[in-house]
C-alpha positions as CSV (number, residue, x, y, z in Angstrom):
1,M,-22.5,-14.4,29.0
2,D,-19.4,-11.9,27.7
3,T,-18.3,-14.9,25.6
4,L,-19.1,-16.8,22.9
5,I,-16.7,-19.8,21.5
6,I,-17.9,-21.0,18.2
7,N,-15.6,-24.8,17.6
8,A,-15.6,-25.8,14.1
9,H,-13.6,-28.5,14.7
10,P,-15.2,-31.7,13.3
11,D,-13.6,-33.9,16.7
12,P,-14.0,-30.8,19.5
13,Y,-12.5,-33.3,22.2
14,S,-9.0,-34.3,20.4
15,S,-5.9,-33.6,22.0
16,A,-4.5,-33.6,18.6
17,S,-5.8,-30.6,17.0
18,A,-3.8,-27.3,17.1
19,T,-8.0,-25.6,17.3
20,N,-8.8,-27.2,20.5
21,R,-5.7,-26.4,22.0
22,M,-6.1,-22.5,21.4
23,V,-9.6,-23.2,22.5
24,A,-8.1,-23.9,25.7
25,H,-5.3,-21.5,26.7
26,L,-8.0,-19.2,26.5
27,L,-10.6,-20.8,28.0
28,S,-7.8,-20.4,30.7
29,K,-7.2,-17.2,30.6
30,L,-11.2,-16.1,30.8
31,P,-13.0,-15.8,34.0
32,I,-14.9,-19.3,35.3
33,G,-18.9,-18.7,33.8
34,S,-18.2,-16.0,31.5
35,A,-18.0,-18.6,28.5
36,Q,-20.0,-20.4,26.2
37,T,-19.0,-22.7,23.8
38,V,-20.5,-23.5,20.9
39,N,-19.1,-27.3,19.1
40,L,-21.2,-27.1,15.8
41,A,-20.3,-30.9,15.4
42,E,-22.8,-32.1,18.4
43,T,-25.1,-28.9,16.9
44,D,-27.9,-28.9,14.7
45,I,-27.4,-26.2,11.8
46,Q,-30.1,-25.1,10.0
47,P,-28.7,-25.4,6.0
48,L,-29.4,-22.6,3.8
49,D,-31.6,-25.1,1.6
50,K,-34.7,-23.9,-0.8
51,A,-37.4,-23.5,2.0
52,V,-34.9,-21.0,4.0
53,L,-33.9,-19.0,0.6
54,E,-38.0,-18.7,0.0
55,M,-38.4,-18.0,3.6
56,F,-36.7,-14.9,2.9
57,V,-37.6,-13.7,-0.5
58,A,-41.0,-14.1,1.2
59,T,-40.7,-12.3,4.0
60,V,-38.0,-9.9,3.8
61,F,-38.2,-9.1,0.5
62,Q,-42.1,-9.3,-0.3
63,G,-43.2,-8.3,2.5
64,Q,-45.6,-11.3,3.5
65,Q,-46.3,-12.2,6.6
66,P,-44.6,-16.3,7.6
67,N,-46.6,-19.0,7.4
68,A,-45.7,-21.9,10.0
69,E,-43.2,-23.6,8.4
70,Q,-41.5,-20.2,7.6
71,A,-42.1,-18.8,10.7
72,T,-40.7,-21.9,12.6
73,L,-37.3,-21.6,9.7
74,L,-37.6,-18.4,11.0
75,A,-36.7,-19.4,14.9
76,R,-34.1,-21.3,14.6
77,L,-32.0,-18.6,12.4
78,M,-32.7,-16.6,15.4
79,S,-31.4,-18.5,17.3
80,V,-28.0,-18.2,16.4
81,V,-28.6,-14.9,15.7
82,E,-29.5,-14.4,19.8
83,Q,-27.1,-16.3,21.0
84,V,-24.4,-14.0,19.4
85,K,-25.7,-10.9,20.5
86,S,-26.2,-12.3,24.3
87,A,-22.7,-12.2,24.5
88,R,-20.3,-8.8,23.7
89,R,-17.4,-11.1,22.3
90,L,-17.1,-13.9,18.9
91,V,-14.7,-16.2,18.8
92,I,-14.6,-18.7,16.1
93,A,-11.7,-21.3,16.6
94,Y,-12.0,-23.7,13.3
95,P,-9.6,-25.4,10.9
96,M,-8.8,-24.4,7.5
97,Y,-9.5,-27.4,4.6
98,N,-8.9,-26.9,1.5
99,F,-8.0,-23.2,1.7
100,G,-11.5,-22.3,3.2
101,I,-13.9,-22.8,6.2
102,P,-15.3,-25.9,7.5
103,A,-18.9,-26.7,6.2
104,R,-20.7,-26.8,9.2
105,L,-19.1,-23.5,10.0
106,K,-20.4,-22.2,6.8
107,D,-24.0,-23.7,8.0
108,W,-23.8,-21.7,11.2
109,L,-22.2,-18.3,9.6
110,D,-25.6,-18.4,7.0
111,N,-27.6,-19.2,10.2
112,L,-26.9,-14.8,11.3
113,V,-27.3,-13.3,8.3
114,V,-29.8,-12.3,8.6
115,P,-31.4,-9.0,7.1
116,G,-33.2,-6.4,9.9
117,E,-30.8,-8.2,12.3
118,T,-27.5,-8.0,11.8
119,F,-27.7,-6.0,8.6
120,R,-29.7,-3.5,7.5
121,Y,-29.9,-2.4,3.6
122,G,-29.7,1.3,3.3
123,E,-31.9,3.8,1.7
124,D,-29.3,3.3,-1.7
125,G,-29.5,-0.6,-1.2
126,A,-26.5,-0.5,0.4
127,P,-26.0,-3.3,3.5
128,Q,-24.5,-1.7,6.6
129,G,-23.4,-3.7,9.3
130,L,-25.3,-3.8,12.5
131,M,-23.0,-5.4,15.0
132,G,-20.7,-2.8,16.0
133,A,-21.5,-3.4,19.3
134,H,-19.4,-6.9,19.2
135,K,-15.8,-7.7,19.0
136,V,-14.1,-11.5,17.1
137,L,-11.8,-13.1,17.7
138,L,-10.6,-15.4,14.8
139,L,-8.1,-19.3,15.5
140,Q,-7.1,-20.9,12.6
141,A,-4.9,-23.6,12.6
142,S,-3.0,-24.6,9.4
143,G,-0.6,-27.9,8.5
144,S,1.2,-25.0,6.0
145,V,1.7,-20.8,6.9
146,Y,-0.4,-18.9,5.1
147,S,-0.4,-15.5,7.6
148,A,2.6,-14.5,5.3
149,G,4.6,-15.4,2.5
150,P,3.6,-17.5,-1.3
151,M,0.8,-19.4,-0.1
152,A,-1.1,-15.9,1.8
153,Q,-3.0,-15.0,-1.3
154,M,-4.3,-19.1,-0.5
155,D,-5.9,-18.7,2.4
156,C,-9.9,-17.9,1.8
157,A,-10.8,-19.0,5.0
158,S,-9.4,-15.5,7.4
159,S,-9.5,-13.4,4.1
160,Y,-14.0,-14.6,3.9
161,L,-14.1,-14.1,7.9
162,K,-12.3,-10.5,8.1
163,T,-15.0,-9.3,4.7
164,L,-18.7,-11.0,6.6
165,L,-17.7,-10.5,10.2
166,G,-16.2,-6.7,9.6
167,G,-16.8,-6.1,6.6
168,F,-20.5,-7.1,5.9
169,L,-22.1,-7.5,9.0
170,G,-20.3,-4.5,10.8
171,F,-18.3,-6.4,14.0
172,A,-16.9,-3.5,15.7
173,S,-13.2,-5.5,15.7
174,V,-12.0,-9.2,14.2
175,D,-8.9,-10.3,15.1
176,T,-6.6,-13.3,14.1
177,V,-4.8,-16.0,16.0
178,Y,-2.5,-18.7,13.7
179,A,-1.8,-21.9,15.1
180,E,0.2,-22.8,11.9
181,G,2.7,-24.9,9.5
182,T,1.4,-28.1,12.6
183,A,2.2,-30.2,9.6
184,G,5.8,-29.6,10.5
185,D,6.5,-28.8,14.8
186,W,3.1,-29.3,15.6
187,E,3.7,-28.5,19.2
188,A,6.3,-25.2,18.0
189,A,3.4,-24.1,16.3
190,V,0.6,-24.1,19.0
191,Q,2.8,-22.3,21.1
192,R,3.2,-19.7,19.2
193,A,-0.5,-19.0,18.5
194,C,-0.8,-19.5,22.7
195,T,1.5,-16.5,22.6
196,D,-0.4,-14.8,19.8
197,I,-3.5,-14.9,21.9
198,D,-2.3,-14.0,24.5
199,A,-0.8,-10.6,22.9
200,V,-4.4,-10.1,21.6
201,Y,-6.1,-11.4,25.1
202,D,-5.9,-7.7,27.0
203,R,-7.8,-6.1,23.1
204,F,-9.8,-9.0,22.7
205,T,-11.5,-8.5,26.5
206,A,-11.1,-4.7,27.2
């Protein structure tokens, strides 16, 4: 598998979704069989809850061997890590909700942030990203325009993902395509986004 596509739209089959349209357009360009799509709405995701936090404290920071319950939790997280690492490229498609990412996408990302696997702490205690062999393409849909102009500062979604993936986890590149202004001329916004996907496609797949 060359490309892993994470679709965070709550209805991955809706034809009225700009997120889904961007995913479909990208899939039409990728070689057949080279991509896997994961619909988070249909995925059992381990949340970063009390049990997971206690597991990290015990195993990562205190150096303890995990008990049976902790080992099961770690295995669930590692299944996400291994799936991402198995692909050279990661695509995350999502609608922006209330200036941020969907909750299920946040849960999925929390599964990806595993010390010693996707990042490590250096001798000075600073985090170092370990995902430098992989690329990311973000496909963000929003009703208004947030990539530039007076509302740009309200886009906490793409800025968070760029910081986490490009900065903290060290992905080699993070490109972003916006289907924005969909509350107005929806079709025009989607068409602009598809054109922008075409523009970054060669660089992303190189």
